Backbone as ProteinMPNN parsed JSONL, in Angstrom:
{"seq_chain_A": "MCQKRGSMVDLKQLGWGHWVIAPAEFETGFCSGMCPTPLPKDTHPSNHALLQTLLKSASVPSVCCSPSQTRSLTIFYRDELGRPTIRNFENMIIESCTCQ", "coords_chain_A": {"N_chain_A": [[-6.467, -9.58, -12.511], [-7.18, -6.949, -10.238], [-5.53, -6.985, -7.172], [-4.274, -7.534, -3.792], [-0.874, -8.181, -3.256], [1.803, -10.133, -1.884], [4.62, -8.774, -0.138], [7.618, -8.716, 1.303], [9.469, -6.75, 3.583], [12.7, -6.302, 4.472], [14.372, -4.841, 6.941], [17.095, -4.68, 7.462], [18.209, -5.132, 4.951], [17.531, -2.76, 3.775], [19.323, -1.134, 4.911], [18.77, -0.181, 7.391], [19.098, -1.604, 9.682], [20.853, -0.977, 11.757], [19.676, 0.965, 13.325], [16.951, 0.411, 13.657], [15.172, -1.476, 15.933], [13.008, -3.266, 16.212], [10.221, -4.091, 14.151], [12.261, -6.668, 12.601], [11.651, -7.377, 10.077], [8.807, -7.034, 7.885], [5.58, -7.565, 6.368], [4.582, -5.623, 3.793], [3.083, -5.488, 1.466], [1.606, -4.957, -1.819], [-0.289, -3.436, -4.466], [-1.566, -4.865, -7.403], [-2.404, -5.627, -10.78], [-4.946, -5.948, -13.349], [-7.498, -3.579, -14.185], [-10.443, -4.108, -15.297], [-12.714, -3.002, -17.912], [-16.147, -2.838, -18.331], [-16.004, -2.022, -14.797], [-16.107, -4.697, -12.577], [-18.398, -5.443, -9.881], [-17.308, -6.96, -7.802], [-14.737, -6.076, -7.499], [-14.896, -3.882, -5.963], [-14.915, -1.054, -6.721], [-14.233, 2.481, -6.446], [-16.645, 5.191, -6.418], [-15.733, 7.289, -7.935], [-13.928, 5.968, -9.614], [-15.688, 4.423, -11.13], [-17.041, 6.453, -12.523], [-14.86, 7.534, -13.888], [-14.212, 5.475, -15.683], [-16.258, 5.743, -17.47], [-15.734, 8.083, -18.768], [-14.453, 8.542, -21.644], [-11.802, 9.7, -22.678], [-8.8, 11.133, -23.94], [-7.493, 12.766, -22.193], [-8.179, 11.9, -19.696], [-6.963, 9.7, -17.388], [-6.703, 6.08, -17.285], [-8.336, 3.947, -14.873], [-6.614, 2.606, -12.014], [-5.05, -0.085, -10.201], [-5.071, 0.184, -6.808], [-4.253, 0.848, -3.296], [-6.926, 0.236, -1.039], [-7.473, -0.07, 1.6], [-5.466, 0.469, 4.41], [-3.083, -0.118, 7.057], [-1.46, 0.827, 10.113], [2.021, 0.69, 11.143], [3.965, -0.18, 13.858], [7.067, 0.829, 14.965], [10.008, 0.071, 16.706], [12.764, 1.763, 17.627], [16.074, 3.319, 17.645], [16.584, 6.662, 18.357], [18.143, 9.707, 17.016], [19.798, 10.373, 19.122], [20.308, 7.999, 20.254], [18.393, 6.997, 21.939], [15.941, 4.639, 22.983], [12.965, 4.381, 21.133], [9.499, 4.419, 20.378], [7.425, 4.406, 17.607], [4.534, 5.059, 15.697], [3.742, 4.421, 12.401], [1.656, 5.597, 10.022], [-0.464, 4.124, 7.475], [1.252, 2.112, 6.364], [1.059, -0.597, 5.797], [-0.516, -2.552, 3.443], [-3.827, -3.545, 3.308], [-5.983, -4.16, 1.614], [-6.95, -3.954, -1.871], [-8.19, -1.985, -4.647], [-9.819, -0.901, -7.675], [-9.158, 2.316, -8.707]], "CA_chain_A": [[-7.438, -8.842, -11.723], [-6.597, -6.125, -9.178], [-5.516, -7.611, -5.857], [-3.102, -7.347, -2.94], [0.182, -9.188, -3.391], [2.732, -10.122, -0.759], [5.92, -8.142, -0.322], [8.328, -8.608, 2.573], [10.484, -5.707, 3.714], [13.749, -6.636, 5.434], [14.942, -3.538, 7.268], [18.557, -4.766, 7.337], [18.53, -4.964, 3.532], [17.372, -1.337, 3.466], [20.38, -0.4, 5.596], [18.203, 0.401, 8.603], [19.272, -2.549, 10.775], [21.649, -0.419, 12.853], [18.885, 1.824, 14.202], [15.638, -0.188, 13.939], [15.268, -2.617, 16.846], [11.949, -4.207, 15.837], [10.452, -5.458, 13.669], [13.383, -6.832, 11.675], [11.015, -7.432, 8.764], [7.344, -7.02, 7.915], [4.954, -7.652, 5.05], [3.908, -4.371, 3.469], [2.145, -5.739, 0.38], [1.45, -3.979, -2.892], [-1.45, -3.678, -5.315], [-1.182, -5.153, -8.779], [-3.402, -6.313, -11.585], [-5.747, -5.19, -14.308], [-8.809, -3.037, -13.836], [-11.195, -4.257, -16.543], [-13.818, -2.091, -18.2], [-16.583, -2.12, -17.14], [-15.478, -2.533, -13.533], [-17.032, -5.598, -11.882], [-18.701, -5.061, -8.504], [-16.474, -7.677, -6.832], [-13.478, -5.355, -7.298], [-15.234, -2.798, -5.037], [-14.354, 0.208, -7.217], [-14.782, 3.724, -5.894], [-17.584, 5.868, -7.32], [-14.921, 8.072, -8.863], [-13.397, 5.036, -10.617], [-16.793, 4.093, -12.037], [-17.225, 7.613, -13.394], [-13.668, 7.661, -14.727], [-14.278, 4.495, -16.777], [-17.252, 6.216, -18.439], [-15.16, 9.233, -19.471], [-13.519, 8.022, -22.65], [-11.082, 10.858, -23.192], [-7.344, 10.995, -23.854], [-7.0, 13.558, -21.064], [-8.563, 11.232, -18.452], [-6.229, 8.436, -17.306], [-7.437, 4.864, -16.918], [-8.276, 3.608, -13.452], [-5.509, 1.694, -11.725], [-5.13, -0.892, -8.991], [-4.498, 0.995, -5.731], [-4.697, 0.445, -1.958], [-8.216, 0.733, -0.567], [-7.375, -0.074, 3.061], [-4.112, 0.293, 4.931], [-2.991, -0.03, 8.513], [-0.199, 1.391, 10.573], [3.087, -0.201, 11.598], [4.704, 0.363, 14.985], [8.495, 0.509, 14.884], [10.827, 0.332, 17.889], [14.059, 2.137, 17.056], [16.902, 4.261, 18.395], [16.574, 7.976, 17.71], [19.471, 10.244, 16.692], [20.588, 10.415, 20.353], [20.462, 6.624, 20.727], [17.343, 6.642, 22.893], [14.899, 3.745, 22.46], [11.763, 5.135, 20.793], [8.433, 3.692, 19.683], [6.66, 5.324, 16.75], [3.522, 4.457, 14.843], [3.76, 4.977, 11.056], [0.359, 5.371, 9.38], [-0.564, 3.701, 6.067], [2.465, 1.389, 5.968], [0.763, -1.969, 5.395], [-1.719, -2.625, 2.61], [-4.776, -4.584, 3.695], [-6.774, -4.546, 0.446], [-6.768, -3.132, -3.073], [-9.347, -1.805, -5.515], [-9.584, -0.068, -8.854], [-9.465, 3.717, -8.396]], "C_chain_A": [[-6.722, -8.114, -10.58], [-6.685, -6.843, -7.833], [-4.238, -7.276, -5.1], [-2.141, -8.504, -3.179], [1.122, -9.044, -2.201], [4.055, -9.465, -1.104], [6.565, -7.952, 1.046], [9.365, -7.494, 2.501], [11.434, -6.145, 4.819], [14.498, -5.342, 5.723], [16.467, -3.543, 7.235], [18.978, -4.569, 5.89], [18.379, -3.512, 3.089], [18.49, -0.491, 4.08], [19.91, 0.253, 6.885], [18.413, -0.476, 9.834], [20.04, -2.0, 11.962], [20.839, 0.496, 13.777], [17.491, 1.297, 14.497], [15.843, -1.432, 14.793], [14.238, -3.68, 16.466], [10.854, -3.461, 15.087], [11.665, -5.498, 12.734], [12.872, -6.876, 10.241], [9.504, -7.387, 8.949], [6.829, -7.132, 6.49], [4.167, -6.372, 4.803], [2.837, -4.569, 2.405], [2.2, -4.659, -0.684], [0.252, -4.381, -3.726], [-0.996, -3.862, -6.752], [-2.331, -5.845, -9.488], [-4.185, -5.356, -12.459], [-7.04, -4.687, -13.671], [-9.637, -3.058, -15.115], [-12.295, -3.204, -16.679], [-14.941, -2.882, -18.844], [-16.052, -2.79, -15.873], [-16.492, -3.455, -12.862], [-17.225, -5.176, -10.422], [-17.778, -5.739, -7.502], [-15.09, -7.053, -6.655], [-13.662, -4.169, -6.356], [-14.641, -1.465, -5.484], [-14.985, 1.409, -6.512], [-15.772, 4.313, -6.901], [-16.829, 6.685, -8.361], [-14.367, 7.175, -9.966], [-14.478, 4.649, -11.619], [-17.034, 5.226, -13.026], [-16.064, 7.741, -14.378], [-13.683, 6.679, -15.896], [-15.287, 4.909, -17.846], [-16.735, 7.379, -19.28], [-14.085, 8.741, -20.427], [-12.833, 9.203, -23.334], [-9.584, 10.636, -23.016], [-6.782, 11.755, -22.66], [-7.342, 12.94, -19.711], [-7.837, 9.893, -18.386], [-7.143, 7.267, -16.944], [-7.36, 4.667, -15.412], [-7.122, 2.635, -13.239], [-5.738, 1.005, -10.388], [-4.361, -0.17, -7.879], [-4.976, 0.49, -4.376], [-6.054, 1.051, -1.61], [-8.264, 0.768, 0.955], [-5.924, -0.315, 3.439], [-4.182, 0.276, 6.449], [-1.597, 0.459, 8.881], [0.779, 0.292, 10.983], [3.805, 0.501, 12.733], [6.143, -0.117, 14.894], [9.176, 0.956, 16.173], [12.234, 0.589, 17.369], [14.836, 3.039, 18.013], [16.912, 5.586, 17.639], [18.002, 8.48, 17.507], [20.379, 10.383, 17.912], [20.784, 9.026, 20.951], [19.418, 6.181, 21.729], [16.338, 5.693, 22.256], [13.585, 4.52, 22.299], [10.766, 4.224, 20.086], [7.639, 4.714, 18.88], [5.716, 4.525, 15.859], [3.541, 5.169, 13.488], [2.456, 4.596, 10.358], [0.525, 4.881, 7.943], [0.674, 2.971, 5.55], [2.177, 0.003, 5.401], [-0.555, -1.985, 4.624], [-2.563, -3.814, 3.047], [-5.578, -5.081, 2.496], [-6.57, -3.53, -0.671], [-8.077, -3.037, -3.85], [-8.946, -0.967, -6.723], [-10.055, 1.347, -8.547], [-9.009, 4.608, -9.519]], "O_chain_A": [[-5.755, -8.635, -10.025], [-7.763, -7.256, -7.406], [-3.257, -6.803, -5.675], [-2.552, -9.659, -3.289], [1.223, -7.978, -1.593], [4.548, -9.586, -2.226], [6.116, -7.133, 1.848], [10.046, -7.322, 1.491], [11.023, -6.334, 5.964], [15.181, -4.808, 4.849], [17.073, -2.497, 7.001], [19.986, -3.917, 5.62], [19.027, -3.082, 2.135], [18.596, 0.706, 3.811], [20.579, 1.142, 7.414], [17.953, -0.128, 10.921], [19.893, -2.51, 13.073], [21.27, 0.774, 14.896], [16.892, 1.694, 15.496], [16.596, -2.332, 14.422], [14.564, -4.866, 16.407], [10.597, -2.294, 15.381], [12.042, -4.482, 12.151], [13.565, -6.466, 9.309], [8.989, -7.666, 10.032], [7.541, -6.836, 5.531], [3.207, -6.073, 5.514], [1.802, -3.902, 2.43], [2.766, -3.586, -0.476], [-0.173, -5.536, -3.698], [-0.155, -3.117, -7.255], [-3.125, -6.556, -8.873], [-4.098, -4.135, -12.327], [-7.585, -5.295, -12.749], [-9.549, -2.138, -15.928], [-12.738, -2.606, -15.699], [-14.695, -3.556, -19.844], [-15.698, -3.969, -15.88], [-17.622, -3.041, -12.604], [-16.316, -4.617, -9.807], [-17.487, -5.163, -6.453], [-14.345, -7.452, -5.761], [-12.685, -3.517, -5.988], [-13.939, -0.813, -4.712], [-16.123, 1.349, -6.048], [-15.741, 3.978, -8.085], [-17.234, 6.763, -9.521], [-14.337, 7.576, -11.129], [-14.214, 4.558, -12.818], [-17.21, 4.991, -14.221], [-16.269, 8.023, -15.558], [-13.217, 7.011, -16.985], [-15.187, 4.48, -18.995], [-17.238, 7.631, -20.375], [-12.933, 8.551, -20.035], [-13.231, 9.639, -24.414], [-9.157, 10.016, -22.042], [-5.704, 11.421, -22.168], [-6.85, 13.403, -18.683], [-8.063, 9.031, -19.235], [-8.217, 7.453, -16.371], [-6.439, 5.155, -14.756], [-6.706, 1.933, -14.161], [-6.523, 1.465, -9.559], [-3.156, 0.057, -7.992], [-5.983, -0.213, -4.298], [-6.299, 2.232, -1.856], [-9.016, 1.552, 1.535], [-5.246, -1.176, 2.877], [-5.205, 0.611, 7.044], [-0.688, 0.493, 8.052], [0.408, -0.87, 11.146], [4.212, 1.654, 12.59], [6.406, -1.312, 14.764], [8.953, 2.063, 16.663], [12.829, -0.283, 16.736], [14.322, 3.463, 19.048], [17.207, 5.634, 16.445], [18.961, 7.762, 17.791], [21.596, 10.498, 17.765], [21.359, 8.888, 22.03], [19.537, 5.103, 22.313], [15.921, 5.906, 21.118], [13.152, 5.224, 23.211], [11.15, 3.365, 19.293], [7.233, 5.752, 19.402], [6.063, 3.463, 15.343], [3.373, 6.387, 13.429], [2.187, 3.416, 10.13], [1.519, 5.181, 7.281], [1.096, 3.195, 4.415], [2.965, -0.518, 4.612], [-1.575, -1.49, 5.103], [-2.077, -4.941, 3.141], [-5.828, -6.28, 2.369], [-6.092, -2.417, -0.454], [-8.954, -3.892, -3.727], [-7.855, -0.399, -6.766], [-11.209, 1.557, -8.174], [-9.178, 5.826, -9.449]]}, "name": "protein", "num_of_chains": 1, "seq": "MCQKRGSMVDLKQLGWGHWVIAPAEFETGFCSGMCPTPLPKDTHPSNHALLQTLLKSASVPSVCCSPSQTRSLTIFYRDELGRPTIRNFENMIIESCTCQ"}
């Protein structure tokens, strides 16, 4: 079933440890799982997804498990001149998933 799964991001492993001050790691999450047909209400599918499941055509792709809510992540880092900088990155952390 479509749901959010945990996924930790270690910025040092990405090679960003020399310029990112904080956070050193964060949980970003990812969406995974099946989207059954018909879509059950407890998966909170979009109206478009409901319509898409009714269109049984080779040219219309199946619905897939995708983020339905995200939130931002604030990163404290050194810019290209070495100045400490705080920046908010939108849609970095998945809060919930649905079939879309």
